[in-house]
HTML snippet that shows the backbone in 3Dmol.js (N, CA, C, O; Angstrom):
<script src="https://3Dmol.org/build/3Dmol-min.js"></script>
<div id="view" style="width:600px;height:400px;position:relative"></div>
<script>
const pdb = `
ATOM      1  N   MET A   1     121.036 132.188  73.745  1.00  0.00           N
ATOM      2  CA  MET A   1     122.120 133.149  73.785  1.00  0.00           C
ATOM      3  C   MET A   1     121.606 134.045  71.920  1.00  0.00           C
ATOM      4  O   MET A   1     121.834 135.198  71.554  1.00  0.00           O
ATOM      5  N   LYS A   2     121.067 133.184  71.352  1.00  0.00           N
ATOM      6  CA  LYS A   2     120.685 133.174  69.485  1.00  0.00           C
ATOM      7  C   LYS A   2     119.481 133.929  69.911  1.00  0.00           C
ATOM      8  O   LYS A   2     119.236 134.611  68.916  1.00  0.00           O
ATOM      9  N   MET A   3     118.467 134.244  70.929  1.00  0.00           N
ATOM     10  CA  MET A   3     117.551 134.843  70.620  1.00  0.00           C
ATOM     11  C   MET A   3     117.924 136.369  71.243  1.00  0.00           C
ATOM     12  O   MET A   3     117.530 137.431  70.761  1.00  0.00           O
ATOM     13  N   ARG A   4     118.443 136.273  71.965  1.00  0.00           N
ATOM     14  CA  ARG A   4     118.994 137.547  72.277  1.00  0.00           C
ATOM     15  C   ARG A   4     119.922 138.686  71.092  1.00  0.00           C
ATOM     16  O   ARG A   4     119.718 139.838  70.709  1.00  0.00           O
ATOM     17  N   SER A   5     120.817 137.817  70.853  1.00  0.00           N
ATOM     18  CA  SER A   5     121.305 138.400  69.416  1.00  0.00           C
ATOM     19  C   SER A   5     120.291 139.326  68.433  1.00  0.00           C
ATOM     20  O   SER A   5     120.283 140.486  68.022  1.00  0.00           O
ATOM     21  N   ILE A   6     119.241 137.847  68.266  1.00  0.00           N
ATOM     22  CA  ILE A   6     117.788 138.238  67.352  1.00  0.00           C
ATOM     23  C   ILE A   6     117.421 139.693  67.838  1.00  0.00           C
ATOM     24  O   ILE A   6     117.270 140.797  67.315  1.00  0.00           O
ATOM     25  N   LEU A   7     117.356 139.178  69.021  1.00  0.00           N
ATOM     26  CA  LEU A   7     116.094 140.751  69.549  1.00  0.00           C
ATOM     27  C   LEU A   7     116.986 141.883  69.286  1.00  0.00           C
ATOM     28  O   LEU A   7     116.551 142.751  68.529  1.00  0.00           O
ATOM     29  N   LEU A   8     118.924 142.116  70.104  1.00  0.00           N
ATOM     30  CA  LEU A   8     119.198 143.003  70.047  1.00  0.00           C
ATOM     31  C   LEU A   8     119.222 143.687  68.224  1.00  0.00           C
ATOM     32  O   LEU A   8     119.167 144.905  68.058  1.00  0.00           O
ATOM     33  N   GLY A   9     119.298 142.838  67.156  1.00  0.00           N
ATOM     34  CA  GLY A   9     119.577 143.070  65.636  1.00  0.00           C
ATOM     35  C   GLY A   9     118.123 143.488  65.783  1.00  0.00           C
ATOM     36  O   GLY A   9     118.200 144.674  65.464  1.00  0.00           O
ATOM     37  N   MET A  10     117.279 143.335  65.970  1.00  0.00           N
ATOM     38  CA  MET A  10     116.239 143.767  65.265  1.00  0.00           C
ATOM     39  C   MET A  10     115.728 145.257  66.017  1.00  0.00           C
ATOM     40  O   MET A  10     115.266 146.219  65.402  1.00  0.00           O
ATOM     41  N   ALA A  11     115.939 145.173  67.481  1.00  0.00           N
ATOM     42  CA  ALA A  11     115.770 146.526  68.419  1.00  0.00           C
ATOM     43  C   ALA A  11     116.542 147.649  67.438  1.00  0.00           C
ATOM     44  O   ALA A  11     115.977 148.736  67.321  1.00  0.00           O
ATOM     45  N   LEU A  12     117.478 147.491  66.914  1.00  0.00           N
ATOM     46  CA  LEU A  12     119.189 147.910  66.604  1.00  0.00           C
ATOM     47  C   LEU A  12     118.333 148.591  65.197  1.00  0.00           C
ATOM     48  O   LEU A  12     118.054 149.782  65.337  1.00  0.00           O
ATOM     49  N   SER A  13     117.956 148.032  64.047  1.00  0.00           N
ATOM     50  CA  SER A  13     117.048 147.881  63.069  1.00  0.00           C
ATOM     51  C   SER A  13     115.937 149.020  63.460  1.00  0.00           C
ATOM     52  O   SER A  13     115.983 150.111  62.891  1.00  0.00           O
ATOM     53  N   VAL A  14     115.078 148.778  64.308  1.00  0.00           N
ATOM     54  CA  VAL A  14     113.935 149.513  64.222  1.00  0.00           C
ATOM     55  C   VAL A  14     114.404 151.012  65.121  1.00  0.00           C
ATOM     56  O   VAL A  14     113.623 151.951  64.964  1.00  0.00           O
ATOM     57  N   SER A  15     115.320 151.201  65.808  1.00  0.00           N
ATOM     58  CA  SER A  15     115.988 152.373  66.649  1.00  0.00           C
ATOM     59  C   SER A  15     116.837 153.225  65.283  1.00  0.00           C
ATOM     60  O   SER A  15     116.824 154.454  65.357  1.00  0.00           O
ATOM     61  N   LEU A  16     117.566 152.577  64.052  1.00  0.00           N
ATOM     62  CA  LEU A  16     117.442 153.058  62.912  1.00  0.00           C
ATOM     63  C   LEU A  16     116.617 153.949  61.724  1.00  0.00           C
ATOM     64  O   LEU A  16     116.670 154.968  61.035  1.00  0.00           O
ATOM     65  N   LEU A  17     115.927 152.911  61.997  1.00  0.00           N
ATOM     66  CA  LEU A  17     114.549 153.461  60.953  1.00  0.00           C
ATOM     67  C   LEU A  17     113.395 154.504  61.591  1.00  0.00           C
ATOM     68  O   LEU A  17     112.749 155.307  60.917  1.00  0.00           O
ATOM     69  N   ALA A  18     113.292 154.325  62.927  1.00  0.00           N
ATOM     70  CA  ALA A  18     113.029 155.808  63.727  1.00  0.00           C
ATOM     71  C   ALA A  18     113.995 156.480  63.779  1.00  0.00           C
ATOM     72  O   ALA A  18     113.674 157.409  64.521  1.00  0.00           O
ATOM     73  N   CYS A  19     115.527 156.693  63.300  1.00  0.00           N
ATOM     74  CA  CYS A  19     115.840 158.042  63.298  1.00  0.00           C
ATOM     75  C   CYS A  19     116.204 158.788  61.606  1.00  0.00           C
ATOM     76  O   CYS A  19     116.845 159.764  61.215  1.00  0.00           O
ATOM     77  N   ALA A  20     115.481 157.818  61.027  1.00  0.00           N
ATOM     78  CA  ALA A  20     115.973 158.116  59.619  1.00  0.00           C
ATOM     79  C   ALA A  20     114.568 159.447  59.087  1.00  0.00           C
ATOM     80  O   ALA A  20     113.365 159.563  59.325  1.00  0.00           O
ATOM     81  N   PRO A  21     115.431 160.104  58.416  1.00  0.00           N
ATOM     82  CA  PRO A  21     114.812 161.694  58.076  1.00  0.00           C
ATOM     83  C   PRO A  21     113.662 161.247  57.496  1.00  0.00           C
ATOM     84  O   PRO A  21     113.865 160.203  56.878  1.00  0.00           O
ATOM     85  N   LYS A  22     112.181 161.748  57.439  1.00  0.00           N
ATOM     86  CA  LYS A  22     111.023 161.355  56.952  1.00  0.00           C
ATOM     87  C   LYS A  22     110.889 162.273  55.513  1.00  0.00           C
ATOM     88  O   LYS A  22     111.241 163.450  55.596  1.00  0.00           O
ATOM     89  N   ASP A  23     110.383 161.762  54.181  1.00  0.00           N
ATOM     90  CA  ASP A  23     110.671 161.370  52.755  1.00  0.00           C
ATOM     91  C   ASP A  23     109.837 163.334  52.806  1.00  0.00           C
ATOM     92  O   ASP A  23     110.245 164.119  51.950  1.00  0.00           O
ATOM     93  N   ALA A  24     108.899 163.765  53.707  1.00  0.00           N
ATOM     94  CA  ALA A  24     108.188 165.180  53.690  1.00  0.00           C
ATOM     95  C   ALA A  24     108.912 165.747  54.585  1.00  0.00           C
ATOM     96  O   ALA A  24     108.275 166.700  55.033  1.00  0.00           O
ATOM     97  N   ASP A  25     109.961 165.646  55.097  1.00  0.00           N
ATOM     98  CA  ASP A  25     111.007 166.783  56.536  1.00  0.00           C
ATOM     99  C   ASP A  25     112.056 167.198  54.642  1.00  0.00           C
ATOM    100  O   ASP A  25     112.134 168.315  54.130  1.00  0.00           O
ATOM    101  N   ILE A  26     112.713 165.786  54.029  1.00  0.00           N
ATOM    102  CA  ILE A  26     113.728 165.925  52.974  1.00  0.00           C
ATOM    103  C   ILE A  26     112.805 167.241  51.647  1.00  0.00           C
ATOM    104  O   ILE A  26     113.102 168.314  51.122  1.00  0.00           O
ATOM    105  N   GLU A  27     111.635 166.294  51.630  1.00  0.00           N
ATOM    106  CA  GLU A  27     111.389 167.508  50.491  1.00  0.00           C
ATOM    107  C   GLU A  27     111.130 168.926  51.076  1.00  0.00           C
ATOM    108  O   GLU A  27     111.541 169.892  50.432  1.00  0.00           O
ATOM    109  N   LYS A  28     110.472 169.118  52.257  1.00  0.00           N
ATOM    110  CA  LYS A  28     110.751 170.701  52.914  1.00  0.00           C
ATOM    111  C   LYS A  28     111.680 171.222  53.018  1.00  0.00           C
ATOM    112  O   LYS A  28     111.716 172.452  53.054  1.00  0.00           O
ATOM    113  N   ALA A  29     112.748 170.466  53.102  1.00  0.00           N
ATOM    114  CA  ALA A  29     113.970 171.622  53.634  1.00  0.00           C
ATOM    115  C   ALA A  29     114.540 171.816  52.079  1.00  0.00           C
ATOM    116  O   ALA A  29     115.063 172.892  51.789  1.00  0.00           O
ATOM    117  N   ILE A  30     114.439 170.836  51.159  1.00  0.00           N
ATOM    118  CA  ILE A  30     114.875 171.015  49.378  1.00  0.00           C
ATOM    119  C   ILE A  30     113.704 172.258  48.937  1.00  0.00           C
ATOM    120  O   ILE A  30     113.927 173.106  48.073  1.00  0.00           O
ATOM    121  N   SER A  31     112.868 172.187  49.458  1.00  0.00           N
ATOM    122  CA  SER A  31     112.189 172.846  48.485  1.00  0.00           C
ATOM    123  C   SER A  31     112.094 173.992  49.097  1.00  0.00           C
ATOM    124  O   SER A  31     111.784 174.724  48.158  1.00  0.00           O
ATOM    125  N   GLU A  32     112.186 175.154  50.721  1.00  0.00           N
ATOM    126  CA  GLU A  32     112.574 175.763  50.885  1.00  0.00           C
ATOM    127  C   GLU A  32     113.939 176.482  50.431  1.00  0.00           C
ATOM    128  O   GLU A  32     114.279 177.665  50.480  1.00  0.00           O
ATOM    129  N   LYS A  33     114.510 175.474  50.032  1.00  0.00           N
ATOM    130  CA  LYS A  33     116.418 175.771  49.793  1.00  0.00           C
ATOM    131  C   LYS A  33     115.838 176.447  48.080  1.00  0.00           C
ATOM    132  O   LYS A  33     116.389 177.426  47.577  1.00  0.00           O
ATOM    133  N   LEU A  34     114.913 175.858  47.538  1.00  0.00           N
ATOM    134  CA  LEU A  34     114.655 176.390  45.813  1.00  0.00           C
ATOM    135  C   LEU A  34     113.450 176.904  45.600  1.00  0.00           C
ATOM    136  O   LEU A  34     112.704 176.717  44.640  1.00  0.00           O
ATOM    137  N   SER A  35     113.176 178.082  47.289  1.00  0.00           N
ATOM    138  CA  SER A  35     111.475 178.659  47.077  1.00  0.00           C
ATOM    139  C   SER A  35     111.749 179.784  45.953  1.00  0.00           C
ATOM    140  O   SER A  35     110.837 180.354  45.354  1.00  0.00           O
ATOM    141  N   ASP A  36     113.021 180.012  45.759  1.00  0.00           N
ATOM    142  CA  ASP A  36     112.373 181.318  44.692  1.00  0.00           C
ATOM    143  C   ASP A  36     112.580 181.115  43.299  1.00  0.00           C
ATOM    144  O   ASP A  36     112.829 182.010  42.492  1.00  0.00           O
ATOM    145  N   THR A  37     112.446 179.671  43.002  1.00  0.00           N
ATOM    146  CA  THR A  37     112.493 179.215  41.426  1.00  0.00           C
ATOM    147  C   THR A  37     111.420 177.830  41.305  1.00  0.00           C
ATOM    148  O   THR A  37     111.514 176.609  41.433  1.00  0.00           O
ATOM    149  N   PRO A  38     110.490 178.715  41.019  1.00  0.00           N
ATOM    150  CA  PRO A  38     109.019 178.074  41.059  1.00  0.00           C
ATOM    151  C   PRO A  38     109.052 177.258  39.939  1.00  0.00           C
ATOM    152  O   PRO A  38     108.309 176.292  40.116  1.00  0.00           O
ATOM    153  N   GLU A  39     109.631 177.243  38.805  1.00  0.00           N
ATOM    154  CA  GLU A  39     109.880 176.330  37.982  1.00  0.00           C
ATOM    155  C   GLU A  39     110.534 174.931  37.784  1.00  0.00           C
ATOM    156  O   GLU A  39     110.735 174.392  36.696  1.00  0.00           O
ATOM    157  N   ILE A  40     110.908 174.302  39.327  1.00  0.00           N
ATOM    158  CA  ILE A  40     111.391 173.621  39.907  1.00  0.00           C
ATOM    159  C   ILE A  40     110.599 173.104  41.042  1.00  0.00           C
ATOM    160  O   ILE A  40     110.015 173.596  42.007  1.00  0.00           O
ATOM    161  N   GLN A  41     110.839 171.718  40.472  1.00  0.00           N
ATOM    162  CA  GLN A  41     109.250 170.636  41.696  1.00  0.00           C
ATOM    163  C   GLN A  41     110.814 169.958  41.980  1.00  0.00           C
ATOM    164  O   GLN A  41     111.885 170.088  41.387  1.00  0.00           O
ATOM    165  N   VAL A  42     110.327 169.051  43.372  1.00  0.00           N
ATOM    166  CA  VAL A  42     111.152 168.291  44.047  1.00  0.00           C
ATOM    167  C   VAL A  42     110.198 167.429  44.477  1.00  0.00           C
ATOM    168  O   VAL A  42     109.116 167.705  44.997  1.00  0.00           O
ATOM    169  N   THR A  43     110.779 166.103  44.168  1.00  0.00           N
ATOM    170  CA  THR A  43     109.451 165.119  45.029  1.00  0.00           C
ATOM    171  C   THR A  43     110.647 164.124  45.912  1.00  0.00           C
ATOM    172  O   THR A  43     111.798 164.304  45.515  1.00  0.00           O
ATOM    173  N   VAL A  44     110.536 163.435  46.687  1.00  0.00           N
ATOM    174  CA  VAL A  44     110.935 162.581  47.443  1.00  0.00           C
ATOM    175  C   VAL A  44     110.605 161.205  47.967  1.00  0.00           C
ATOM    176  O   VAL A  44     109.763 161.104  48.860  1.00  0.00           O
ATOM    177  N   HIS A  45     111.369 159.848  47.344  1.00  0.00           N
ATOM    178  CA  HIS A  45     110.130 158.570  47.897  1.00  0.00           C
ATOM    179  C   HIS A  45     111.351 157.840  48.574  1.00  0.00           C
ATOM    180  O   HIS A  45     112.434 158.085  48.043  1.00  0.00           O
ATOM    181  N   ASP A  46     111.368 156.899  49.765  1.00  0.00           N
ATOM    182  CA  ASP A  46     111.836 156.357  50.419  1.00  0.00           C
ATOM    183  C   ASP A  46     113.526 157.205  50.439  1.00  0.00           C
ATOM    184  O   ASP A  46     114.627 156.656  50.485  1.00  0.00           O
ATOM    185  N   GLY A  47     113.299 158.250  50.400  1.00  0.00           N
ATOM    186  CA  GLY A  47     115.087 158.835  51.032  1.00  0.00           C
ATOM    187  C   GLY A  47     115.404 159.390  49.679  1.00  0.00           C
ATOM    188  O   GLY A  47     116.228 160.300  49.773  1.00  0.00           O
ATOM    189  N   VAL A  48     115.058 159.167  48.561  1.00  0.00           N
ATOM    190  CA  VAL A  48     115.609 159.794  47.461  1.00  0.00           C
ATOM    191  C   VAL A  48     115.124 160.753  47.346  1.00  0.00           C
ATOM    192  O   VAL A  48     114.009 160.887  47.851  1.00  0.00           O
ATOM    193  N   ALA A  49     115.703 161.806  46.667  1.00  0.00           N
ATOM    194  CA  ALA A  49     114.734 162.915  46.291  1.00  0.00           C
ATOM    195  C   ALA A  49     115.478 163.155  44.410  1.00  0.00           C
ATOM    196  O   ALA A  49     116.601 162.939  43.955  1.00  0.00           O
ATOM    197  N   THR A  50     114.087 163.724  43.724  1.00  0.00           N
ATOM    198  CA  THR A  50     114.247 163.963  42.359  1.00  0.00           C
ATOM    199  C   THR A  50     113.713 165.041  42.300  1.00  0.00           C
ATOM    200  O   THR A  50     112.570 165.349  42.635  1.00  0.00           O
ATOM    201  N   ILE A  51     115.061 166.069  41.585  1.00  0.00           N
ATOM    202  CA  ILE A  51     114.581 167.598  41.423  1.00  0.00           C
ATOM    203  C   ILE A  51     114.222 167.457  39.926  1.00  0.00           C
ATOM    204  O   ILE A  51     114.875 166.757  39.152  1.00  0.00           O
ATOM    205  N   THR A  52     113.408 167.994  39.667  1.00  0.00           N
ATOM    206  CA  THR A  52     113.391 168.530  38.154  1.00  0.00           C
ATOM    207  C   THR A  52     112.780 169.710  37.781  1.00  0.00           C
ATOM    208  O   THR A  52     112.246 170.428  38.626  1.00  0.00           O
ATOM    209  N   GLY A  53     112.804 170.051  36.347  1.00  0.00           N
ATOM    210  CA  GLY A  53     112.034 171.498  35.813  1.00  0.00           C
ATOM    211  C   GLY A  53     113.911 172.048  35.196  1.00  0.00           C
ATOM    212  O   GLY A  53     115.006 171.485  35.159  1.00  0.00           O
ATOM    213  N   THR A  54     113.339 173.512  34.788  1.00  0.00           N
ATOM    214  CA  THR A  54     114.558 174.400  33.894  1.00  0.00           C
ATOM    215  C   THR A  54     115.240 174.769  34.733  1.00  0.00           C
ATOM    216  O   THR A  54     114.831 174.551  35.874  1.00  0.00           O
ATOM    217  N   CYS A  55     116.515 175.455  34.583  1.00  0.00           N
ATOM    218  CA  CYS A  55     117.585 176.723  34.919  1.00  0.00           C
ATOM    219  C   CYS A  55     117.835 177.065  33.750  1.00  0.00           C
ATOM    220  O   CYS A  55     117.840 176.344  32.752  1.00  0.00           O
ATOM    221  N   GLU A  56     118.121 178.533  33.850  1.00  0.00           N
ATOM    222  CA  GLU A  56     118.622 179.129  32.493  1.00  0.00           C
ATOM    223  C   GLU A  56     119.766 179.118  32.522  1.00  0.00           C
ATOM    224  O   GLU A  56     120.247 178.605  31.511  1.00  0.00           O
ATOM    225  N   ASP A  57     120.736 179.586  33.505  1.00  0.00           N
ATOM    226  CA  ASP A  57     121.634 179.693  33.747  1.00  0.00           C
ATOM    227  C   ASP A  57     122.636 179.600  34.755  1.00  0.00           C
ATOM    228  O   ASP A  57     122.275 179.753  35.922  1.00  0.00           O
ATOM    229  N   GLU A  58     124.084 179.328  34.447  1.00  0.00           N
ATOM    230  CA  GLU A  58     124.846 178.754  35.595  1.00  0.00           C
ATOM    231  C   GLU A  58     124.970 178.897  36.587  1.00  0.00           C
ATOM    232  O   GLU A  58     125.303 178.092  37.457  1.00  0.00           O
ATOM    233  N   ILE A  59     124.636 180.331  36.668  1.00  0.00           N
ATOM    234  CA  ILE A  59     125.151 180.729  38.244  1.00  0.00           C
ATOM    235  C   ILE A  59     123.859 180.030  39.353  1.00  0.00           C
ATOM    236  O   ILE A  59     123.979 180.003  40.578  1.00  0.00           O
ATOM    237  N   PHE A  60     122.641 179.495  38.575  1.00  0.00           N
ATOM    238  CA  PHE A  60     121.459 178.877  39.541  1.00  0.00           C
ATOM    239  C   PHE A  60     121.844 178.004  39.606  1.00  0.00           C
ATOM    240  O   PHE A  60     121.534 177.451  40.661  1.00  0.00           O
ATOM    241  N   LYS A  61     122.666 177.251  38.769  1.00  0.00           N
ATOM    242  CA  LYS A  61     123.322 176.004  39.065  1.00  0.00           C
ATOM    243  C   LYS A  61     124.132 175.970  40.438  1.00  0.00           C
ATOM    244  O   LYS A  61     123.897 175.561  41.575  1.00  0.00           O
ATOM    245  N   LYS A  62     125.235 176.615  39.771  1.00  0.00           N
ATOM    246  CA  LYS A  62     126.419 176.938  41.048  1.00  0.00           C
ATOM    247  C   LYS A  62     126.177 177.099  42.269  1.00  0.00           C
ATOM    248  O   LYS A  62     126.950 176.848  43.193  1.00  0.00           O
ATOM    249  N   LYS A  63     124.484 177.763  42.384  1.00  0.00           N
ATOM    250  CA  LYS A  63     124.334 178.930  43.633  1.00  0.00           C
ATOM    251  C   LYS A  63     124.009 177.065  44.469  1.00  0.00           C
ATOM    252  O   LYS A  63     124.546 176.693  45.512  1.00  0.00           O
ATOM    253  N   HIS A  64     122.976 176.184  43.583  1.00  0.00           N
ATOM    254  CA  HIS A  64     122.027 175.348  44.573  1.00  0.00           C
ATOM    255  C   HIS A  64     123.205 174.219  44.741  1.00  0.00           C
ATOM    256  O   HIS A  64     123.022 173.237  45.461  1.00  0.00           O
TER     257      HIS A  64
END
`;
const viewer = $3Dmol.createViewer("view");
viewer.addModel(pdb, "pdb");
viewer.setStyle({}, {cartoon: {color: "spectrum"}});
viewer.zoomTo();
viewer.render();
</script>
């Protein structure tokens, strides 16, 4: 019974990791949304996006 629980837990962990979006996919999606602003850079590491750069107006900040 204990072995079955361990195997079930491992299978669940693997399936959750397999379903998670990849960093490159996240970065691509964000970059596409910000494609009209080349001064903004996007990097993603372990599912966390970091967006750097400057925007000069409030309308841009609210739009994105």
